N, C-alpha and C positions, 0 to 999 in steps of 0.2 A: 299681696301687693304687687303691683306692676314694676318691672325691672326699672324703667325710665324713673318713676316716682322715688324709688329706693336710691337711685343715684343722686337724684336732686337733694333728697334729704342728708344723704352722706356729704355732700359738698357743703351744704349749708351748715351742718354741725362742725364739720372740718374748719370752715372759715370762721365760726363762732369760737371755737377752741383756740384758733390762731390770734384772734383779736384779744381773747382773755389773757393769753400767755404774753401778748404784746403789752398789754395794759398792766401786767403783774408788777408790783413794785420791786426796784432794783436798788442795790447798794454799791457805792462807789468809794474808792479811796482817792483823795487828792494828795499828791506827793510833790513837795516843793524841792526842786531838783537842780543840782549844778551839773553842768557839762564839764567832763574831765579834759576836754579840748577848749583851751581858753579862747580860741578863735571862733567857738560856736556859742550861741545863746544859752542861757539858763532857762528853765521852763517849769510849768505846772503840769504834771502828769495826771491822767485820770485812768485808774484800772477799776475793772469790773469786780466787786466784791460780794456778789450776791451769793448766799449760801445755796448749795444744792444746784448750782447752775452749771451748765456745760461750758458757759463762756467765763467761768470764775478765773480771775487772774489775767484776763485778757488786757491788752492796753487798748483803751477807748480812743483817747486823743491827747495831744499835748498842745500847750499854749506858751509860746516863747515870750520872754519879756525883753524889753529894751535894754542895750548895754551889754557888756561882756564881764565875765569874772565877778559877778555880784557876791559870790560866796553865799547862796541860799542857806538860811540858818533856821531861825525859829518862825513859826507861824502861830496863830492862836492855838491853844492846846485841844479845843474842840470847835466844831463849826457852829455858830450861832444861827438862831432860828431864821435870821434875815437873810442867809445865804451869802453874806459877804465874809471873805476870810482874808485877814491882814497878815502880811508876811514880810520878813526883812531880808535885804541883800546886805550882809553885815559889811563886807569889804568896801562897797561903794557908798554905804550909808543910805541906801534907797529903801523905802517902803513901797510895797505893792499892794493894792486892794483888789482882790478878784471877786467877781460875782459868779457864784456856782449854783444859782438857783435852777438853772438848766445844766445838770452835771456833765452832759455830753458836749456842751458848748459854752465852756467857761470864758469870762471876758475880764480884761483889765479896765476897772473903772476910775482908778486913781493911782497915781504914782507921785511921791514926794521924797525930798531929801531932808536937809536940816530944817529944823522948825524953831525959830526964834533963838538961833544960836546953838540949840541942842543938836548933837549929832550921833550917829551910830545908834539907831533904834535897836532894841532887843526883843522885848515881850510887849504883848498886847492883851488886855483884859477887859471884858465887858462890865460896865457900871450898871447900877440899878436904874439910873435914868436912861438907859439905852446907848450911852456914849461908850466910847473906848478909851482906856487909860493906857498909855505907851510909856515904857521906860526907855531913856536914853543914857547911854554910857557916859558922855562927857559933853563939855560945852566949849566953844571956841572963844578965847580971851587973847588980848593983845600979848600977854606974857606966856601964852602956850596953852595947853589944854587943863581944863579945870573939871571938877565933878559935874556930871550931868543932873538929870532930874526927871520930874514926871510931867507928861503932856496930855491933857484931856482933849480928845478929838471926837467930832461927830463921825458917824459911820461912813459919811461921805470923805473923810479925812481932813476936814477943816478944823483949825484950832479953836478951842473954847478957852482954855487957860493953861498955863504952865506954872512950874515951881521948881526952884533950884534945890539941889541936895547939900549945898554948902551951909554950914552953920558952926555953932561952937564945938570945938573938939573934933571936926570933920578933916581927915587927911585930905590933903590936895589931890593924892593918889587915888580916892574913892571912885569907883566906876559903878553906876547904878546897873543893876542886871535884871532881877525879875521881881515880881510882886504877887501879893495876895490881898484881896479886897475884903475887909471884914466890916460890912456895912452896919451890922447889929451893934458894933461898938464905935462906929464913925471913925474906922481906922483903915490905913493902908500900911502893909508891911514890905519893905524892900530890901533885897540881898545887893551884894556889893562885889562880886567876882569881876576882875579885870579880864576881858577876853584875850588880851595880849600877853599878861604875864601874872605870876602868882604873887601880887603885890600883898604886903601885910594888912593893908587897908581893907583886903578882901575877906577879912573875918568879922567885918562890921555888919550889923543890921540897922535899919532906920525904920521909925514908926512916924506916920504922917497923919493929919487929921483928914479924913475924906471930904468933909463938907466944904472945905476951903483949900485943901492940899498944902496946909502948912506943915513944916517939918518940925516935929515935936522932940524927938530924941534920936541919938546915934549911941549905940552900944556894942560891945564885943562879946562874942561867944566864947564860953570858956572851953579849954581843951579837956579831953578825957584822959584815962589811964594810958593810952597809946601815945599821946602826944599829938597835936596837930589836926585832931578831928574838926576843930572849929574854923579852920582855913578853907577859904573858897566858898562862901556862902552861896547856895545855888537856888533852890526852889522852894518857896514858901507854899504851903497848901493848907485851905480852910477846910475843916472836918464838917461832918454832917450837922453838928449842933449849931453851926453858923457863928461860932466865937472862939473856937479852939484852933490854934494854928500850930502845925508841925513845919520845920525847916530843915530841909536836907543840905548837905554840903557835899562838894566835889571831892573832899578828902574822907567821904563815906561816913560821916558822923550824921545822926538824927536828933534834932533838939526840939523840946516842948517849950513854947513861949508861955511865960506868965506875965500877968500885970499889964496887958495891953492898954486897958483903959485908965492906967495910972500914970504917974510921972516918972516910974521907975520900972519900965518893962526889963525883963531878963529872960534868959534862955537856959535850959538844962539838958544835958546829953542824956538820952534815953535809950538809944540803940547805936550800934555801929558796925561797919563790915570791914573785911579786909581790903587794902588797896593794893592793886597790882601797878607796878611802875609803869608809867607812861598812859595809864588809863585813870578815869575818874568815874565814880558813882554819878548817876545823872537824872534823868528825868523820872518823877514819880507821879502817880495818879491815884485818886481816892475813889473807892467804890463802896459805898456803905461804911461798914466798919473795917474795911480792908485797905491797906496801903500796898501799892505796887510800886517796885523801883528796880532799876537796872543796876546790876552790881558785875562789872566787868572781870574782876577777879575770879568770879565763878562762871563767867561766861553765861550769866542767867538773869532771869527777871524773877524777883523774890516778892512773895506775897506775906505781909505782916497783918496780924490781928490787932487793930487798934481800938478795940471796945474800951480798953483802958489805955489811954494815950501815954500814960507815965509809965506803962509797961508793956510795949509791944512784944509780940511773940511770932516767930516764923510758923507759918501753917502750910505753905507750899512754895515750890519754886519749879521753873521750867529751865532746864539746861539746854543751851544751845551748842553749836559746834566749838570744838576746843580753841579755834582761832578766831570765833566771833567775838566782838566787842560791841554789845548793845548799849545804845545811848538814848534815843528818843522812844518813847511809847505814848500811845494814846488810846482812849477807850471808845468803843462804839457807842452810840447814843443809849442802846439798852444795856450796856456795860457788860455783855457777854463775850465780847472779843476785843483783842488787843493788837494793835499795829506795833511793829518793831523795826527800827532802822538802827545803823550804827557804823562802825568802822572795822578796820583790818579785814578779815574774811567777810565781813558783813557789809563793807562799803558799797557794793553794787548790788544788794539783795533787800527785799522787803519780806518780812515774815509776819504771819498772823498766829495768835494764840487763842484758846478758847478758855474763857474764865467762868467758873461756877460761882454765881453771887451768893449762893447759900453756903456752901462748905468753904470757899476760898481757894479752891483747887484750880491750878492753871496748868494747861499742857499745849504742846505746839499743835497747830492745825496742819496735819500732814496732807490735807487735800488741796491746800492753797499752794499751787506751784505752776510752773511753765508746763505746757504740753509735752509729754515725753520726758520731762526731767526726772533724775533719779534722786534728788534731794528736794525737801520742801522750801517754798519761797519763790518769789518772782525775781528774776535777775534783771538789772538795768544796764548790763553791758553787752547785750546780744540782740538789741532791738534796732530797726529801722524806723526812726522817729517820724511821726506825721508831719512835723514841721520841717524835716529834711536832716540828713546826716545819720550816721551811726555811731557816734563817739560814745564812750562809756559814760553813764551818769551816776550821780551821787545823791540819792534822796536823803533829806533830812527831816524837816518837819512833815508830818504825815497825819492826816485827820480823816474820819470817816465822814460820808454824806448823811444827811438827815432825810427821812422820807416825809413827804408832804403830809400835812394834817388832812385827815378824811374831809371830804367835802360833804356839806349838809345836803340831804336828799330832799 
């Protein structure tokens, strides 16, 4: 074959390989991030999370949001298929809706504050009808703040309906925190931790009817042998059977709910962890018959087998640095990876862990790190931000991107 023809073929093949590499699916992390400098804007950061990629962990872009010191807190716990991500700035009571359908060019498509008097949104959940259910901590009244409630929104952030958490036996200090939607039973379960203080009302749970958002019952979780396990109800999670709910508390208790479809729902303590002073057990996720939760006393993420939810048993844990306080975790769409953010030594870092969905084993992903770093994880206090500035940043809510569905050929 003539040298000129060989050169042409090599060039064509090289271009083809480059185009294939360019079209190869990539994975991203979206980090809802506070600026440690209150004169600088908070922002959504996008990191490359593609496995076996030379650019893994690289900062792709940032999207600053209006206002200052919003205190970025919770986002949705996973990215929905429509690519819209709801996030709250708890201090200012602002909600932001990001469009991340193009991960490298995220956009703000909606911002809103109080809704029908309800203020300080906390959690957002997708409903079977495609809408979003938001929990609001409190409501403005002439005599001061009262319990908040639930607000159903379109994915564009427009109000569909709302419902108050006030009712018989409800403490005026109750603050709606997070929720689980149990559509098979026509129920919603909400927790009641006050973001500002450890109120006694924070040991309550509420049960609502999903079809009309009517509040049905408010009840208190019992304590266990250590005392205090029921205080600070945190995150309810629906199990794979579509009807069983486990509720975590920031006081490191884990409760199994019974009788959600009846007039007398209740909860029983099925597991607990030690609690370290100044920290709280926090965000859990469900992967099949495994329950993953952050346990700061152990600086770890712990995996429980919940095939029998009345008798959870630990099968694995990943221990982080002694000074790390893990708080937020979220699963990748294939449930094989876990993103971790938190406080103390973890305040300005993002970690990834690998999770085996068959065995329940979890281990730190040592390959996810800054270039040249001696420790795993990507730091958020050593960056020149694309939107400007170099202030240290504090990521909180963090979710993985979703790969587009394969196009029909």
